[in-house]
C-alpha positions as CSV (number, residue, x, y, z in Angstrom):
1,X,-48.1,44.8,-10.3
2,X,-45.5,42.6,-9.0
3,X,-47.5,42.2,-6.0
4,X,-50.3,40.8,-7.6
5,X,-48.1,39.0,-10.0
6,X,-46.9,37.1,-6.2
7,X,-50.3,36.6,-5.2
8,X,-51.2,34.7,-8.3
9,X,-48.2,32.7,-8.6
10,X,-46.9,32.4,-4.9
11,X,-43.5,33.5,-6.0
12,X,-41.4,36.7,-5.5
13,X,-39.0,35.3,-8.6
14,X,-41.2,35.6,-10.9
15,X,-41.7,39.5,-12.0
16,X,-42.2,41.9,-15.2
17,X,-40.4,44.4,-13.6
18,X,-43.2,47.0,-14.1
19,X,-45.0,49.6,-12.2
20,X,-47.7,50.7,-14.7
21,X,-49.3,50.9,-17.7
22,X,-49.1,47.2,-19.9
23,X,-47.0,44.7,-18.4
24,X,-45.0,43.1,-21.6
25,X,-42.7,40.3,-21.3
26,X,-39.0,41.7,-22.8
27,X,-39.6,39.0,-25.4
28,X,-42.7,40.8,-26.6
29,X,-40.9,44.0,-27.3
30,X,-40.7,44.7,-30.9
31,X,-36.8,44.1,-32.3
32,X,-35.9,42.0,-29.2
33,X,-33.5,39.6,-30.1
34,X,-32.6,36.3,-27.5
35,X,-29.0,37.3,-26.0
36,X,-26.5,34.8,-26.7
37,X,-26.0,32.7,-23.7
38,X,-23.0,33.5,-21.7
39,X,-19.5,32.1,-22.8
40,X,-16.4,31.2,-20.7
41,X,-14.0,33.8,-20.5
42,X,-10.3,33.6,-19.7
43,X,-11.0,35.0,-16.4
44,X,-13.4,32.0,-15.6
45,X,-10.6,30.0,-16.5
46,X,-8.2,31.8,-14.5
47,X,-10.8,31.3,-11.5
48,X,-10.7,27.5,-11.7
49,X,-7.0,27.4,-12.3
50,X,-6.3,29.6,-9.2
51,X,-8.8,27.2,-6.9
52,X,-6.6,24.1,-8.3
53,X,-2.9,25.8,-7.6
54,X,-4.1,26.9,-4.4
55,X,-5.2,23.5,-3.3
56,X,-2.3,22.1,-5.1
57,X,0.2,24.3,-2.8
58,X,-1.9,23.5,0.4
59,X,-1.5,20.1,0.1
60,X,2.1,20.5,-1.2
61,X,2.8,22.5,1.9
62,X,1.0,20.1,4.6
63,X,3.5,17.4,3.3
64,X,6.5,19.7,3.0
65,X,5.8,20.0,6.9
66,X,4.8,17.1,8.1
67,X,8.1,15.6,6.4
68,X,10.3,18.0,8.3
69,X,8.8,17.1,11.7
70,X,11.0,15.3,14.0
71,X,7.7,12.9,14.0
72,X,9.4,11.6,10.8
73,X,12.4,10.2,12.5
74,X,15.7,10.3,10.6
75,X,17.9,11.6,13.5
76,X,21.2,9.7,14.4
77,X,21.5,6.4,16.0
78,X,23.1,7.9,18.8
79,X,22.7,8.3,22.6
80,X,22.7,11.7,23.9
81,X,25.6,12.8,25.6
82,X,24.0,15.6,27.4
83,X,24.8,16.3,31.2
84,X,20.8,16.8,31.9
85,X,18.9,14.2,34.0
86,X,16.8,11.7,32.1
87,X,13.1,10.6,33.8
88,X,15.0,7.2,34.8
89,X,17.1,9.2,37.9
90,X,13.7,10.1,39.5
91,X,11.8,7.1,39.3
92,X,10.3,6.2,42.8
93,X,11.7,2.5,44.3
94,X,7.8,0.5,44.7
95,X,7.2,-2.3,46.7
96,X,3.4,-4.0,45.2
97,X,1.6,-5.6,48.0
98,X,-1.7,-6.7,47.5
99,X,-4.1,-9.1,50.1
100,X,-7.8,-10.5,50.5
101,X,-8.1,-9.9,46.6
102,X,-11.6,-10.9,45.7
103,X,-13.6,-10.5,42.4
104,X,-17.2,-11.4,41.5
105,X,-18.4,-11.1,37.9
106,X,-21.7,-9.3,36.9
107,X,-23.2,-12.6,36.3
108,X,-22.6,-13.9,40.2
109,X,-19.5,-15.9,39.6
110,X,-16.7,-15.6,41.9
111,X,-13.8,-15.7,40.0
112,X,-11.1,-14.4,42.8
113,X,-10.7,-15.8,46.2
114,X,-8.7,-14.1,48.5
115,X,-5.6,-13.5,46.5
116,X,-2.1,-12.0,48.3
117,X,1.2,-11.8,47.4
118,X,4.0,-9.1,47.4
119,X,6.8,-8.2,44.7
120,X,10.0,-5.4,45.2
121,X,11.9,-3.5,43.3
122,X,14.5,-5.8,41.7
123,X,12.2,-8.6,41.0
124,X,9.6,-10.3,38.9
125,X,6.4,-12.1,39.4
126,X,5.1,-14.4,37.4
127,X,1.7,-15.5,38.2
128,X,0.7,-18.4,36.5
129,X,-2.3,-21.0,36.5
130,X,-4.7,-22.5,33.6
131,X,-7.0,-21.5,31.6
132,X,-10.1,-19.9,33.9
133,X,-7.4,-19.6,37.0
134,X,-7.8,-15.7,37.2
135,X,-4.5,-14.5,36.1
136,X,-5.8,-11.7,33.9
137,X,-8.5,-10.7,36.2
138,X,-6.0,-10.4,39.1
139,X,-3.8,-8.3,36.6
140,X,-6.1,-6.5,35.6
141,X,-6.7,-5.5,39.3
142,X,-3.4,-4.8,40.3
143,X,-3.5,-2.9,37.1
144,X,-6.0,-0.9,38.5
145,X,-8.1,-1.5,35.4
146,X,-11.8,-0.8,35.5
147,X,-14.3,-4.0,36.2
148,X,-17.5,-4.5,35.9
149,X,-18.2,-6.6,38.5
150,X,-17.5,-6.3,42.8
151,X,-13.7,-5.9,43.4
152,X,-12.8,-6.7,47.1
153,X,-9.5,-6.6,49.0
154,X,-6.5,-4.1,49.4
155,X,-3.8,-3.1,46.9
156,X,-0.9,-1.3,48.4
157,X,2.0,0.7,46.7
158,X,5.0,0.9,49.1
159,X,1.9,-0.2,52.5
160,X,-0.1,3.0,51.6
161,X,-3.3,3.2,49.2
162,X,-2.9,5.6,46.5
163,X,-5.3,7.2,44.0
164,X,-6.1,6.0,40.6
165,X,-4.5,9.1,38.6
166,X,-1.3,8.8,40.9
167,X,-1.5,4.8,40.3
168,X,-1.4,5.6,36.9
169,X,2.0,8.1,36.8
170,X,4.2,5.2,38.4
171,X,2.7,2.3,36.4
172,X,2.6,0.7,32.7
173,X,0.8,-1.9,31.5
174,X,1.1,-3.7,28.2
175,X,-1.4,-6.1,26.6
176,X,-1.3,-9.4,25.4
177,X,-1.9,-8.7,21.6
178,X,0.6,-6.3,19.9
179,X,-1.9,-3.1,18.6
180,X,0.5,-1.1,16.9
181,X,-0.1,1.5,13.6
182,X,2.1,-1.1,11.1
183,X,3.1,2.1,8.8
184,X,5.4,3.6,11.2
185,X,8.7,2.8,12.1
186,X,10.1,1.3,15.4
187,X,11.5,4.9,16.4
188,X,8.4,6.7,15.7
189,X,6.3,4.3,17.4
190,X,7.8,4.6,20.6
191,X,8.5,8.7,20.0
192,X,4.8,8.9,19.9
193,X,4.4,7.5,23.0
194,X,7.5,9.8,24.8
195,X,6.1,13.0,23.3
196,X,2.6,12.0,24.4
197,X,3.5,11.2,27.6
198,X,6.6,12.4,29.4
199,X,6.6,16.2,30.8
200,X,5.9,18.8,28.6
201,X,9.2,20.6,30.4
202,X,11.4,18.1,28.8
203,X,13.2,18.8,25.6
204,X,12.8,17.2,22.3
205,X,16.4,16.3,22.3
206,X,15.8,14.7,26.2
207,X,12.8,12.7,24.9
208,X,14.9,11.5,21.9
209,X,17.8,10.3,23.8
210,X,15.3,8.8,26.4
211,X,13.6,6.7,23.2
212,X,17.2,5.1,22.3
213,X,18.2,4.4,25.7
214,X,15.0,1.9,26.1
215,X,15.2,0.7,22.5
216,X,18.9,-0.1,23.4
217,X,17.7,-1.6,26.8
218,X,15.2,-3.7,25.0
219,X,17.5,-4.6,22.0
220,X,15.7,-2.9,19.5
221,X,18.0,0.0,18.6
222,X,19.4,-2.3,15.5
223,X,16.1,-2.3,14.2
224,X,14.4,1.4,14.9
225,X,14.4,2.2,11.3
226,X,12.2,-0.3,10.1
227,X,8.2,-0.1,9.6
228,X,6.2,-2.4,11.9
229,X,4.4,-3.8,9.2
230,X,1.0,-5.6,9.2
231,X,-1.2,-8.3,7.8
232,X,-0.4,-7.0,4.0
233,X,3.1,-5.2,4.3
234,X,5.6,-7.8,6.4
235,X,7.6,-5.6,9.1
236,X,9.5,-6.7,12.0
237,X,8.9,-10.3,13.7
238,X,6.9,-11.1,16.9
239,X,9.6,-11.1,19.5
240,X,10.3,-7.5,18.3
241,X,7.3,-6.1,18.1
242,X,6.2,-7.5,21.8
243,X,9.7,-5.6,22.8
244,X,8.3,-2.4,20.8
245,X,5.2,-2.8,22.7
246,X,7.1,-2.9,26.4
247,X,9.4,0.1,25.1
248,X,6.1,2.2,24.5
249,X,5.3,1.8,28.4
250,X,9.0,1.7,29.4
251,X,10.1,5.1,27.9
252,X,7.4,7.2,30.4
253,X,10.1,5.3,33.2
254,X,6.8,3.4,35.4
255,X,8.1,1.9,38.6
256,X,5.6,-0.9,38.1
257,X,5.5,-2.2,34.7
258,X,2.4,-4.9,34.2
259,X,2.2,-7.5,31.3
260,X,-0.8,-9.4,30.1
261,X,0.8,-12.8,28.6
262,X,3.9,-11.2,27.1
263,X,5.3,-14.6,25.8
264,X,2.3,-15.5,24.0
265,X,2.2,-16.4,20.0
266,X,5.8,-16.3,20.2
267,X,8.6,-19.5,19.7
268,X,10.6,-20.7,22.6
269,X,13.7,-18.2,21.6
270,X,11.7,-14.8,21.5
271,X,9.6,-16.1,24.5
272,X,13.1,-16.6,26.3
273,X,14.3,-13.0,24.7
274,X,11.7,-11.4,26.0
275,X,11.2,-12.4,29.5
276,X,15.1,-11.9,29.6
277,X,14.6,-8.8,29.1
278,X,12.4,-8.1,31.6
279,X,14.5,-9.9,34.4
280,X,17.6,-7.4,33.3
281,X,15.0,-4.4,33.2
282,X,13.7,-5.4,36.9
283,X,17.3,-6.1,38.2
284,X,19.4,-3.2,36.3
285,X,16.8,-0.2,36.9
286,X,14.7,-1.1,39.9
287,X,11.7,-1.8,38.2
288,X,8.5,-4.2,39.8
289,X,7.3,-6.2,37.1
290,X,4.2,-8.4,37.5
291,X,3.1,-10.6,34.3
292,X,1.0,-13.8,33.5
293,X,2.0,-16.7,31.4
294,X,1.3,-19.9,31.3
295,X,2.9,-23.0,30.9
296,X,6.6,-21.3,29.9
297,X,9.9,-23.6,29.2
298,X,12.0,-24.5,32.0
299,X,14.7,-21.7,31.4
300,X,12.3,-19.3,31.3
301,X,10.7,-20.6,35.1
302,X,14.6,-20.1,36.1
303,X,14.0,-16.6,35.3
304,X,11.4,-15.6,37.9
305,X,11.8,-14.3,41.4
306,X,8.7,-14.8,42.2
307,X,5.5,-17.2,41.4
308,X,2.2,-16.6,41.9
309,X,0.3,-19.7,41.3
310,X,-3.6,-20.0,41.2
311,X,-6.1,-22.8,40.7
312,X,-9.7,-21.7,40.2
313,X,-9.0,-18.2,41.7
314,X,-7.5,-19.6,44.8
315,X,-3.5,-19.0,45.8
316,X,-2.1,-22.9,45.8
317,X,1.6,-20.9,45.8
318,X,2.9,-17.4,46.1
319,X,6.5,-16.6,47.0
320,X,10.1,-17.0,45.7
321,X,10.4,-19.3,42.5
322,X,13.2,-20.5,43.9
323,X,11.6,-21.9,47.0
324,X,8.6,-23.4,45.1
325,X,9.2,-27.0,43.8
326,X,10.7,-27.7,47.2
327,X,7.9,-26.8,48.9
328,X,5.5,-28.8,46.4
329,X,8.3,-31.8,47.2
330,X,7.5,-31.5,50.8
331,X,3.8,-31.5,50.5
332,X,4.2,-34.5,49.0
333,X,3.8,-33.3,45.1
334,X,7.1,-34.0,43.9
335,X,8.2,-32.8,40.2
336,X,9.6,-35.5,38.5
337,X,13.1,-35.4,36.9
338,X,14.0,-33.8,34.1
339,X,9.8,-32.6,33.8
340,X,9.4,-29.0,33.4
341,X,8.0,-27.4,36.8
342,X,5.5,-25.3,34.9
343,X,3.9,-27.9,33.3
344,X,3.5,-30.1,36.4
345,X,1.9,-27.3,38.2
346,X,-0.7,-26.5,35.6
347,X,-1.3,-30.2,35.5
348,X,-1.6,-30.4,39.2
349,X,-3.9,-27.0,39.4
350,X,-5.8,-27.4,36.9
351,X,-8.2,-30.2,37.8
352,X,-9.7,-31.3,41.4
353,X,-7.5,-34.5,41.0
354,X,-4.6,-35.7,38.9
355,X,-6.4,-38.8,37.6
356,X,-4.9,-42.1,36.8
357,X,-4.1,-41.4,32.8
358,X,-1.8,-38.5,34.0
359,X,0.1,-40.5,36.2
360,X,0.5,-43.0,32.9
361,X,1.1,-40.4,30.3
362,X,4.0,-39.3,32.8
363,X,5.6,-42.9,33.5
364,X,5.7,-42.9,29.5
365,X,7.4,-39.6,29.0
366,X,9.7,-40.8,31.8
367,X,10.4,-43.9,30.2
368,X,11.1,-42.7,26.6
369,X,14.3,-40.6,27.9
370,X,17.2,-42.2,28.1
371,X,18.9,-41.2,30.9
372,X,20.1,-43.6,33.8
373,X,18.7,-40.8,36.7
374,X,15.3,-40.9,35.0
375,X,15.4,-44.5,34.6
376,X,16.5,-45.1,38.1
377,X,13.2,-42.8,39.0
378,X,10.8,-45.1,36.7
379,X,12.0,-48.2,38.3
380,X,11.8,-47.1,41.9
381,X,8.3,-45.9,41.2
382,X,7.0,-49.1,38.4
383,X,4.9,-51.1,41.4
384,X,3.0,-48.1,41.8
385,X,2.6,-46.8,38.3
386,X,1.7,-50.5,37.7
387,X,-1.1,-50.8,40.3
388,X,-2.5,-47.4,38.8
389,X,-2.6,-48.7,35.1
390,X,-3.5,-51.7,36.3
391,X,-6.8,-49.7,37.9
392,X,-6.1,-50.9,41.2
393,X,-6.5,-48.2,44.1
394,X,-4.1,-46.0,45.5
395,X,-4.0,-42.6,47.3
396,X,-5.3,-39.8,45.3
397,X,-3.8,-36.4,45.5
398,X,-5.8,-33.7,47.4
399,X,-8.5,-31.9,45.5
400,X,-7.9,-28.3,44.8
401,X,-9.3,-26.5,48.4
402,X,-6.7,-28.9,49.9
403,X,-3.8,-27.5,47.9
404,X,-4.7,-24.0,48.9
405,X,-5.3,-24.8,52.6
406,X,-2.0,-26.6,52.6
407,X,-0.2,-23.0,51.2
408,X,-2.0,-21.0,53.5
409,X,-0.7,-23.2,56.4
410,X,2.8,-23.3,55.0
411,X,5.4,-21.3,56.5
412,X,6.2,-19.4,53.0
413,X,2.7,-18.0,53.2
414,X,3.4,-16.9,56.8
415,X,6.9,-15.4,55.5
416,X,4.8,-13.3,52.6
417,X,2.0,-12.1,55.1
418,X,5.1,-10.8,57.3
419,X,6.6,-9.5,54.6
420,X,3.4,-7.5,53.8
421,X,2.7,-6.2,56.9
422,X,6.2,-4.9,57.3
423,X,6.0,-2.9,54.0
424,X,2.1,-1.4,55.6
425,X,4.1,-0.7,59.0
426,X,7.1,0.9,57.2
427,X,5.2,2.9,54.7
428,X,8.5,3.8,52.5
429,X,8.0,7.3,50.8
430,X,6.4,7.8,48.0
431,X,6.9,10.8,45.5
432,X,4.8,11.0,42.7
433,X,5.8,13.5,39.7
434,X,3.0,16.0,39.2
435,X,4.8,17.0,36.2
436,X,2.2,17.2,33.0
437,X,2.1,15.8,29.8
438,X,1.6,16.9,26.7
439,X,-1.2,19.9,26.5
440,X,-4.6,19.3,24.2
441,X,-3.4,21.5,21.1
442,X,0.2,19.4,21.5
443,X,-2.0,16.1,21.6
444,X,-3.8,17.7,18.8
445,X,-0.1,17.8,16.7
446,X,1.3,15.0,17.6
447,X,-1.5,12.6,16.8
448,X,-2.2,14.6,13.5
449,X,1.3,13.7,12.3
450,X,0.8,10.1,13.0
451,X,-2.6,10.2,11.1
452,X,-1.0,11.8,8.3
453,X,2.3,9.9,8.2
454,X,-0.7,6.9,7.9
455,X,-2.3,8.2,5.1
456,X,0.9,9.2,3.5
457,X,2.5,5.9,3.5
458,X,-0.6,3.6,2.6
459,X,-2.0,6.1,-0.1
460,X,-4.0,3.4,-1.7
461,X,-7.2,5.3,-0.3
462,X,-5.7,9.1,-0.8
463,X,-4.9,8.0,-4.1
464,X,-8.3,6.0,-5.6
465,X,-10.7,9.1,-3.9
466,X,-8.7,11.4,-6.3
467,X,-8.4,9.0,-9.1
468,X,-12.2,8.6,-9.2
469,X,-13.1,12.0,-8.7
470,X,-10.9,13.0,-11.8
471,X,-12.7,10.4,-13.9
472,X,-16.2,10.8,-12.3
473,X,-15.2,14.7,-13.5
474,X,-14.3,13.6,-16.8
475,X,-17.1,11.1,-17.4
476,X,-19.7,13.7,-16.0
477,X,-18.6,16.7,-18.6
478,X,-18.4,14.4,-21.4
479,X,-22.0,13.0,-20.9
480,X,-23.5,16.5,-19.5
481,X,-21.3,18.3,-22.2
482,X,-22.4,21.8,-22.9
483,X,-25.8,21.7,-21.4
484,X,-28.5,23.4,-23.0
485,X,-30.7,26.2,-21.6
486,X,-34.0,24.4,-22.7
487,X,-36.3,22.3,-20.2
488,X,-33.7,18.9,-21.4
489,X,-31.0,21.2,-20.3
490,X,-32.8,22.2,-16.8
491,X,-33.5,18.4,-16.5
492,X,-29.7,17.7,-17.1
493,X,-28.5,20.0,-14.7
494,X,-30.5,18.3,-11.7
495,X,-29.5,14.7,-12.7
496,X,-25.5,16.2,-13.1
497,X,-26.2,18.0,-9.2
498,X,-27.4,14.7,-8.2
499,X,-25.0,12.1,-9.3
500,X,-22.4,14.2,-8.0
501,X,-23.8,14.3,-4.4
502,X,-24.5,10.3,-4.6
503,X,-21.2,9.7,-6.0
504,X,-19.4,12.1,-2.9
505,X,-21.9,10.8,-0.2
506,X,-21.4,7.1,-1.2
507,X,-17.9,7.5,-1.1
508,X,-17.7,8.8,2.2
509,X,-18.3,5.1,3.1
510,X,-14.4,4.9,3.4
511,X,-14.3,7.2,6.5
512,X,-17.1,4.9,8.1
513,X,-14.5,2.3,8.9
514,X,-11.4,4.9,9.7
515,X,-12.3,4.7,13.3
516,X,-12.5,0.8,13.3
517,X,-9.1,0.0,12.6
518,X,-7.8,2.1,15.5
519,X,-10.5,1.3,17.5
520,X,-8.5,-0.9,19.7
521,X,-5.4,0.9,19.2
522,X,-7.5,3.7,20.8
523,X,-8.4,1.7,23.9
524,X,-5.1,0.6,24.6
525,X,-3.9,4.3,24.3
526,X,-6.5,5.4,26.0
527,X,-6.4,3.2,29.0
528,X,-2.7,4.4,29.9
529,X,-3.6,7.8,29.3
530,X,-1.5,8.7,26.0
531,X,-4.3,11.5,25.3
532,X,-7.4,13.4,25.5
533,X,-10.4,11.8,23.6
534,X,-10.7,15.0,22.0
535,X,-7.5,15.3,20.4
536,X,-7.4,12.3,18.8
537,X,-11.3,13.0,17.3
538,X,-9.6,16.4,16.2
539,X,-6.6,14.6,14.4
540,X,-8.7,12.3,12.6
541,X,-10.6,15.3,11.4
542,X,-7.7,17.7,10.7
543,X,-5.5,14.8,8.8
544,X,-8.6,12.4,7.7
545,X,-11.2,14.2,6.8
546,X,-9.8,17.2,5.0
547,X,-7.1,15.2,2.7
548,X,-10.1,13.0,1.4
549,X,-13.4,15.0,1.7
550,X,-12.0,18.8,0.8
551,X,-9.5,18.0,-2.3
552,X,-11.8,15.2,-4.9
553,X,-14.9,17.6,-4.6
554,X,-12.2,20.2,-6.0
555,X,-10.7,17.8,-8.6
556,X,-14.0,16.8,-9.7
557,X,-16.1,20.1,-10.0
558,X,-12.9,22.1,-11.1
559,X,-13.3,19.5,-14.8
560,X,-16.6,19.1,-14.9
561,X,-17.9,22.6,-14.4
562,X,-16.2,24.3,-17.5
563,X,-17.0,21.1,-19.8
564,X,-21.1,21.4,-18.7
565,X,-21.0,24.8,-19.3
566,X,-22.7,26.3,-15.9
567,X,-22.8,29.6,-15.1
568,X,-19.8,31.5,-13.9
569,X,-22.1,34.6,-12.9
570,X,-22.2,35.7,-9.0
571,X,-19.1,33.5,-8.6
572,X,-21.1,30.7,-9.5
573,X,-18.5,28.1,-9.7
574,X,-17.2,29.5,-6.1
575,X,-20.6,29.0,-4.4
576,X,-21.0,25.4,-5.9
577,X,-17.2,24.5,-4.8
578,X,-18.5,25.9,-1.2
579,X,-22.0,23.9,-1.3
580,X,-20.4,20.5,-2.5
581,X,-17.2,20.9,0.2
582,X,-19.3,21.4,3.3
583,X,-21.8,18.9,2.1
584,X,-19.1,16.1,1.8
585,X,-17.3,17.0,5.1
586,X,-20.5,16.9,6.7
587,X,-21.5,13.7,5.5
588,X,-18.0,12.1,6.2
589,X,-18.3,12.6,9.7
590,X,-21.5,11.8,9.7
591,X,-20.2,8.5,8.7
592,X,-17.2,8.7,10.8
593,X,-19.7,9.1,13.8
594,X,-21.9,5.6,12.7
595,X,-18.6,4.1,12.5
596,X,-17.3,5.2,16.4
597,X,-21.1,4.4,17.8
598,X,-21.5,1.1,16.0
599,X,-18.5,-1.7,16.6
600,X,-19.9,-4.2,14.1
601,X,-19.0,-3.5,10.7
602,X,-22.2,-5.3,9.3
603,X,-24.3,-3.5,11.0
604,X,-22.5,0.0,10.9
605,X,-22.3,-0.5,7.4
606,X,-26.4,-1.0,6.9
607,X,-26.8,2.2,9.1
608,X,-24.9,4.3,6.9
609,X,-26.8,2.7,3.5
610,X,-30.3,3.5,5.5
611,X,-29.4,6.7,6.5
612,X,-27.8,8.0,3.5
613,X,-31.0,6.1,1.0
614,X,-33.2,8.7,3.6
615,X,-31.1,11.2,3.2
616,X,-31.7,11.1,-0.8
617,X,-35.5,10.3,-0.6
618,X,-35.7,13.7,0.7
619,X,-33.5,15.3,-1.3
620,X,-36.1,17.2,-3.5
621,X,-35.9,15.0,-6.9
622,X,-37.7,12.0,-5.8
623,X,-40.8,13.9,-3.9
624,X,-41.8,17.5,-3.8
625,X,-41.0,19.3,-1.0
626,X,-44.6,20.8,-1.1
627,X,-46.4,17.2,-1.3
628,X,-44.7,16.2,2.4
629,X,-47.0,16.1,4.9
630,X,-46.3,17.9,8.5
631,X,-45.9,14.6,9.9
632,X,-43.0,13.6,7.5
633,X,-41.6,17.1,6.8
634,X,-39.2,16.9,9.5
635,X,-36.8,14.1,7.4
636,X,-36.6,17.0,4.9
637,X,-34.7,18.8,7.7
638,X,-32.6,16.5,8.7
639,X,-31.2,15.2,5.1
640,X,-27.9,16.8,4.8
641,X,-28.8,16.3,0.4
642,X,-31.7,18.7,0.5
643,X,-29.9,21.6,1.4
644,X,-27.0,20.9,-0.6
645,X,-29.3,20.2,-3.6
646,X,-31.5,22.7,-3.2
647,X,-28.3,25.4,-2.9
648,X,-26.6,24.0,-6.3
649,X,-29.8,24.3,-7.9
650,X,-31.0,27.5,-7.4
651,X,-27.3,28.5,-7.6
652,X,-27.2,27.5,-11.3
653,X,-31.3,27.7,-12.1
654,X,-32.2,31.2,-10.6
655,X,-31.6,33.6,-12.9
656,X,-31.8,31.2,-16.0
657,X,-33.9,31.8,-18.9
658,X,-35.1,28.5,-20.5
659,X,-36.1,28.4,-24.1
660,X,-38.4,25.7,-25.4
661,X,-40.0,25.6,-29.3
662,X,-42.8,22.9,-29.3
663,X,-44.5,22.8,-32.3
664,X,-44.2,25.8,-33.9
665,X,-44.2,27.7,-30.6
666,X,-41.2,29.6,-29.0
667,X,-42.1,29.3,-24.8
668,X,-39.4,31.2,-22.6
669,X,-39.5,30.0,-19.1
670,X,-38.2,31.4,-15.7
671,X,-35.8,28.7,-14.3
672,X,-37.3,30.1,-10.8
673,X,-40.4,29.4,-12.0
674,X,-39.3,25.6,-12.5
675,X,-37.8,25.8,-9.4
676,X,-40.6,26.7,-7.5
677,X,-42.8,24.2,-9.1
678,X,-40.3,21.4,-8.0
679,X,-40.7,22.7,-4.4
680,X,-37.3,24.7,-4.1
681,X,-37.5,27.7,-2.3
682,X,-35.4,30.1,-4.4
683,X,-34.3,32.3,-2.0
684,X,-32.8,29.8,-0.1
685,X,-29.1,29.6,-1.3
686,X,-27.6,31.1,2.0
687,X,-30.0,29.8,4.1
688,X,-29.1,26.2,2.8
689,X,-25.1,27.2,3.0
690,X,-25.6,28.4,6.9
691,X,-27.8,25.3,7.7
692,X,-25.0,22.7,6.0
693,X,-22.0,24.6,8.1
694,X,-24.4,24.5,11.1
695,X,-24.8,20.5,10.6
696,X,-20.9,20.4,10.0
697,X,-20.1,22.5,12.9
698,X,-22.4,20.2,15.1
699,X,-21.1,17.2,14.0
700,X,-17.8,17.4,14.4
701,X,-18.3,19.4,17.7
């Protein structure tokens, strides 16, 4: 008989459970009375309370364990008394030399032309030049950064070429901008770098001692426990941030330290302090330090050991800083008394010729100073300057190519070339450490701690998710309170599930920019070999996705489920909770991936909206699955909402009997029949759950 019914209705869940005789529905049996709708029992409430308690205990345990972690700081501000050797004792002395360095951009423009120079341990080299001179490009090449254009020339360490992996182990790079996590303290920021990059064989106490040593060397030990700060929460000063960025690289004891514009954006006092720290690090700890700098003050210029001046990608000076002024004076370019040498060199090299107006401005600047020597200088050049101001022709300084030629033919250039050849001939021994840094598992734990701290100390996002889930749960419980077992009740159930899924789906938009906010930090840390991308991704999943995507569905459903009066039979609540958590995590990971792939915030937002709307359209409410053509049905297969919506509807309505009274007639309709009419496959609950789990694992992996 059931086979006959299935052949007529096409649904195996519509049965009369009889095999012979005249089949009657149970409601037609004499004396039959409809059973009372199932009531909530103490056991049902205990199940929900148990789920809430488990969630609360898991959250409390996570917070407690993370707070006990040494990554949260709180250690004494005291240097280690251990006699065990620190990393500094094994740092090799490195001489960096480079020659014939040229670079052509992908568009064909040649940025650098046969640049050369040498810098030894205990020395600081400042790369100077006007805007567009090629300073940063040269620094990137020396630091072995990946460049898209064509790079030529030789960059040697102790006179020999080494592989990029080895080169990265003995060098550090500090970007022009300080990209730091604002919720961490100074100590935690540097400690993260130490834990991720120092040899895994070093104990935590050794790494802790190394961090404190570096903070002391850079004179920021006193602000150890102050937060970095951001645009919304004030923290340490710009100069202190710059020194924290330097500390993150210095903690690994690199032999060579590269810095891009370390004084950019700083006032004169902080700029001097930063450069002074670098010079002392080089001289006291055998470091080789190379940095770019734009028009430093005269007291900063006095700190340099070596100077490399670029003009249009050409070398116009490369040698000892103390000889620079005398060289240009002998070449006919005498820096006026009291005039900043750096400013003079920029003015001299930024254009092919020095304009008469520059000489006039120079004369006016000198005339305003009230020193006898400068007035005597002005008087001795009065006729020359007056002739220039009146427009009379005088001899112009040579063009840029002439400046380059003058230097290449100078004794200083020949001395530098001899030094480069000597170091290549000597080839001092170079031992690069083969010790391995943190493992993938250790990286995940360290990054998870950092991510959790960022979330814990900036709880607005966390609290907003939990508060909204609580309020939406109350609202839905009130709106759909004690839903009835009739056709309108069926509609209300489907409406409730759809609203909850839509709320959770669009709440996942907060995960869209979770990576965007740290994108620059991730790029900088990956370039400096902090960790593997997989470790970062897993840490974001563990400490961002789980707190924000697992607990909100638990809060929402635990409140609304009993108020709406949904079924508790066959573990209905646990099944519904499983579906919602899987759905929320999957959508959040999908949003995270969109945020990673699309850098522009506007483009990523509109893409995410389109993806969610298409997924909603094919959830099963707006269009019947049976009406979809084969050409468009694949959109239902990839709809994350469809599997969750169908599973929730089946879990609630499959065994429900709907009773509708119209015009004095009482009609009893199995819920499975209406589900089939809506295009849902009534036997697909666990198939939907498996599909959702597979989608979640696929997106995460």
